[in-house]
C-alpha positions as CSV (number, residue, x, y, z in Angstrom):
1,M,-31.9,31.0,-13.4
2,R,-29.0,29.6,-11.3
3,Y,-26.8,26.9,-12.8
4,A,-24.5,24.6,-11.0
5,E,-21.5,22.5,-12.1
6,P,-19.3,20.0,-10.2
7,A,-15.5,20.3,-10.3
8,P,-14.5,16.7,-9.6
9,A,-11.2,15.9,-7.9
10,K,-8.6,14.7,-10.4
11,I,-6.5,11.6,-9.7
12,N,-3.4,10.5,-11.5
13,L,-3.5,6.7,-11.4
14,A,0.0,6.7,-12.8
15,L,2.4,9.5,-13.8
16,H,5.6,8.9,-15.7
17,V,8.0,11.7,-16.3
18,R,9.9,10.9,-19.5
19,G,12.0,14.0,-20.1
20,K,11.6,17.6,-21.2
21,L,9.9,19.2,-24.2
22,P,11.6,21.8,-26.4
23,D,9.5,24.5,-24.7
24,G,10.9,23.6,-21.3
25,R,7.8,21.8,-20.0
26,H,8.2,18.2,-18.8
27,S,7.1,15.3,-21.1
28,L,4.7,13.1,-19.3
29,E,2.6,9.9,-19.7
30,T,-0.3,9.7,-17.3
31,L,-3.7,8.2,-16.7
32,F,-6.3,10.6,-15.3
33,A,-9.3,9.5,-13.4
34,F,-12.0,11.5,-11.6
35,C,-14.0,11.3,-8.4
36,V,-17.7,12.0,-8.3
37,D,-17.0,14.5,-5.5
38,G,-15.1,17.8,-5.5
39,D,-15.6,21.5,-5.6
40,K,-18.9,23.1,-6.8
41,L,-19.3,26.2,-9.0
42,E,-22.6,28.1,-9.4
43,A,-23.5,30.9,-11.8
44,E,-26.3,33.1,-12.8
45,A,-26.7,36.1,-15.1
46,G,-25.2,39.3,-13.9
47,D,-23.8,42.7,-14.8
48,G,-20.1,42.2,-15.4
49,L,-18.1,39.3,-14.0
50,A,-17.9,38.6,-10.3
51,L,-16.8,35.7,-8.1
52,T,-17.3,34.8,-4.5
53,I,-15.7,31.9,-2.7
54,G,-16.9,29.8,0.3
55,G,-16.4,26.4,1.7
56,P,-13.8,24.8,4.0
57,F,-10.8,25.8,1.9
58,A,-11.9,29.3,0.9
59,E,-9.6,31.1,3.3
60,G,-6.8,33.0,1.7
61,L,-8.1,32.4,-1.9
62,D,-8.2,35.5,-4.2
63,A,-11.5,35.9,-6.0
64,G,-10.0,38.6,-8.3
65,E,-8.7,38.7,-11.8
66,E,-5.9,36.1,-11.2
67,N,-8.3,33.3,-10.1
68,L,-8.5,30.5,-12.6
69,V,-12.3,30.7,-12.7
70,I,-12.2,34.3,-13.7
71,L,-9.4,33.7,-16.2
72,A,-11.4,30.8,-17.7
73,A,-14.5,33.0,-18.0
74,R,-12.7,35.8,-19.7
75,A,-10.9,33.4,-22.1
76,L,-14.2,31.7,-23.0
77,A,-16.0,35.0,-23.6
78,S,-13.2,36.3,-25.7
79,S,-13.2,33.1,-27.9
80,A,-17.0,33.4,-28.3
81,G,-16.8,37.1,-29.1
82,I,-19.2,38.1,-26.2
83,E,-19.0,40.2,-23.1
84,P,-18.3,38.1,-19.9
85,Q,-21.3,38.6,-17.7
86,A,-22.0,36.3,-14.8
87,T,-22.2,36.2,-11.0
88,L,-20.2,33.1,-9.9
89,H,-19.9,31.4,-6.5
90,L,-17.3,28.7,-5.8
91,T,-17.6,26.2,-3.0
92,K,-14.1,25.2,-2.2
93,R,-14.1,21.6,-0.8
94,L,-10.7,20.4,-2.0
95,P,-7.4,21.5,-0.5
96,V,-5.3,23.8,-2.6
97,A,-1.9,22.8,-3.9
98,S,-2.7,19.2,-3.2
99,G,-2.1,17.2,-6.5
100,I,-5.8,16.6,-7.2
101,G,-6.3,19.4,-9.8
102,G,-8.4,21.8,-7.6
103,G,-7.7,25.0,-9.6
104,S,-7.8,23.2,-12.9
105,A,-11.0,21.5,-12.0
106,D,-12.6,24.8,-11.1
107,A,-11.5,26.4,-14.4
108,A,-12.9,23.5,-16.3
109,A,-16.2,23.7,-14.4
110,A,-16.3,27.4,-15.3
111,L,-15.9,26.5,-19.0
112,R,-18.7,23.9,-18.9
113,L,-21.0,26.0,-16.7
114,L,-20.6,29.3,-18.7
115,T,-21.0,27.4,-22.0
116,R,-24.5,26.5,-20.8
117,L,-25.3,29.9,-19.2
118,W,-24.1,31.9,-22.3
119,R,-25.5,29.2,-24.7
120,I,-22.3,29.1,-26.8
121,D,-20.6,26.4,-28.9
122,P,-18.8,23.9,-26.6
123,M,-15.8,24.1,-29.0
124,H,-14.9,27.4,-27.5
125,A,-14.3,25.7,-24.1
126,T,-12.2,23.0,-25.8
127,A,-10.1,25.7,-27.6
128,V,-9.2,27.8,-24.6
129,A,-8.7,25.0,-22.1
130,P,-5.0,24.2,-22.9
131,G,-4.0,27.9,-22.4
132,L,-5.4,27.8,-18.8
133,G,-3.2,24.9,-17.6
134,A,-1.9,21.5,-18.7
135,D,-4.6,19.7,-16.6
136,V,-7.5,21.8,-17.6
137,P,-8.4,19.8,-20.8
138,A,-8.5,16.6,-18.9
139,C,-10.6,18.2,-16.2
140,L,-12.9,19.6,-18.9
141,L,-13.6,15.9,-19.8
142,S,-13.6,14.7,-16.2
143,M,-13.6,11.2,-17.5
144,T,-10.8,8.5,-17.5
145,A,-8.2,9.6,-20.0
146,R,-4.6,9.0,-21.0
147,A,-2.3,11.9,-22.0
148,D,1.3,12.3,-23.0
149,G,3.6,15.1,-23.8
150,A,2.7,18.2,-21.8
151,G,-0.5,16.3,-20.8
152,D,-2.8,18.9,-22.3
153,A,-4.3,16.7,-25.1
154,P,-6.1,13.9,-23.2
155,R,-7.6,10.9,-25.0
156,L,-10.6,9.1,-23.5
157,S,-9.6,5.6,-22.4
158,A,-11.8,2.7,-21.3
159,E,-9.5,1.3,-18.6
160,A,-10.4,-1.8,-16.8
161,G,-10.9,-1.6,-13.0
162,V,-11.5,2.2,-12.8
163,S,-15.1,3.3,-13.2
164,C,-17.3,3.0,-10.0
165,V,-14.4,1.9,-7.9
166,P,-14.5,3.2,-4.2
167,I,-11.6,5.5,-3.4
168,L,-10.3,7.2,-0.3
169,L,-8.2,10.4,-0.6
170,A,-6.0,11.6,2.2
171,N,-3.8,14.6,2.6
172,P,-1.5,15.7,5.5
173,R,-2.8,19.3,5.1
174,I,0.6,20.5,3.8
175,P,0.4,22.5,0.6
176,L,3.0,21.4,-2.0
177,S,4.2,23.5,-5.0
178,T,4.0,21.6,-8.3
179,G,6.9,23.6,-9.6
180,E,9.1,22.7,-6.6
181,V,8.3,19.0,-7.0
182,F,9.2,19.0,-10.7
183,A,12.4,20.9,-10.0
184,R,13.5,18.1,-7.7
185,W,12.8,15.3,-10.3
186,D,16.1,13.5,-10.9
187,G,15.8,13.6,-14.7
188,E,15.9,9.8,-15.1
189,D,13.5,8.3,-17.7
190,R,12.3,5.1,-16.1
191,G,10.2,3.9,-19.1
192,P,6.8,4.2,-20.7
193,L,3.4,3.8,-19.1
194,G,1.6,0.6,-20.0
195,E,-0.9,-1.1,-17.7
196,W,-1.6,1.5,-15.0
197,R,-1.4,-0.8,-12.0
198,E,2.1,-1.7,-13.0
199,G,3.1,1.9,-13.4
200,R,4.4,4.5,-10.9
201,N,4.3,8.1,-10.0
202,D,7.8,9.5,-10.7
203,L,7.0,12.6,-8.6
204,E,6.6,10.6,-5.4
205,A,10.2,10.6,-4.5
206,P,10.8,14.4,-4.9
207,A,7.4,15.1,-3.2
208,R,8.3,12.9,-0.2
209,A,11.7,14.7,0.1
210,L,9.8,18.0,0.4
211,V,6.9,16.7,2.6
212,P,8.0,13.5,4.4
213,A,4.5,13.1,5.8
214,I,3.4,11.8,2.4
215,G,5.2,8.6,3.4
216,D,3.1,8.3,6.5
217,V,-0.1,8.8,4.5
218,L,0.9,6.1,2.0
219,D,1.9,3.7,4.7
220,W,-1.3,4.2,6.6
221,L,-3.5,3.7,3.5
222,G,-1.6,0.5,2.6
223,Q,-2.4,-0.9,6.0
224,Q,-6.2,-0.5,5.6
225,A,-8.3,-3.6,5.2
226,G,-9.7,-3.9,1.6
227,A,-7.2,-1.4,0.1
228,S,-6.2,-3.0,-3.2
229,F,-4.1,-0.1,-4.7
230,V,-2.3,2.8,-3.1
231,R,-0.4,5.7,-4.7
232,M,0.2,9.5,-4.6
233,S,-1.7,11.7,-7.0
234,G,0.0,14.2,-9.2
235,S,2.7,16.2,-7.5
236,G,1.2,15.5,-4.0
237,A,0.6,15.7,-1.2
238,T,-2.7,13.9,-1.7
239,C,-2.5,10.1,-1.7
240,F,-5.3,7.6,-2.4
241,A,-6.3,4.0,-2.0
242,L,-8.7,2.1,-4.1
243,F,-10.9,-0.4,-2.2
244,D,-12.7,-3.6,-2.9
245,D,-16.0,-2.2,-1.7
246,E,-17.6,0.9,-0.2
247,A,-17.9,-0.7,3.3
248,A,-14.1,-1.2,3.5
249,R,-13.5,2.3,2.2
250,D,-15.9,3.8,4.8
251,E,-14.3,1.9,7.6
252,A,-10.9,3.3,6.6
253,A,-12.4,6.8,6.3
254,G,-13.7,6.6,9.8
255,A,-10.3,5.6,11.1
256,C,-8.4,8.4,9.2
257,P,-6.2,10.4,11.5
258,P,-8.1,13.6,12.4
259,R,-5.0,15.8,11.6
260,W,-5.4,14.8,7.9
261,W,-7.9,15.9,5.3
262,H,-9.8,13.0,3.7
263,L,-12.5,12.3,1.2
264,A,-14.4,9.1,0.6
265,S,-15.7,8.9,-2.9
266,V,-16.2,6.8,-6.0
267,L,-14.4,7.0,-9.4
268,R,-16.6,8.2,-12.3
């Protein structure tokens, strides 16, 4: 039997960098939201563990032992005390290094999918998720959630004006290293995250310094009819706009410059 699991695109509706933790990681306050669309992971029983990758963003991706899907599978099997046996296929629809949690979403999809395939306690997935990356626990939930500290202990949050809202994502097709963006953060604590629409993304300025095209994407999204909210997600370079209705979103998607990647979706 072949199982399938979505790996929804992750959005940071707000992202405040408050300082640094004793372990050297940055202290954050953020609100995660997730699209209904993203990558797709499939699995079936197999001898040993194997991964193949297809889709528009598969080129150059390593399907070997360092891939987060494989790392997630091995960590899950180790926690459950079983041998990792599965044949996996990832359809890569989201751009890499783009601020929308592609790798983390894929790892989380692997945890959910293999929990079903191997018929093990879901608590194993919860236990290993933080060790795979700070965003993986939130991606494991794939529901609106707030997080602080390192961001790896999300709390479900019933935020007004999030669920079912039409969204358009746009990316200038320029990969952006999360580490480089954080390294350029100016170190200033600009205050806590309250209501997300009044918040900010503290990584936007350093990301724009590295990829000035982010400013072009934000400006273009802000000019689209029906766009009610515009911001950069994560460490960039993907930006997004929330729309009043799907018709306005679709009209904007149709007008998106062809040199950019874009995705018209809806928030979960």
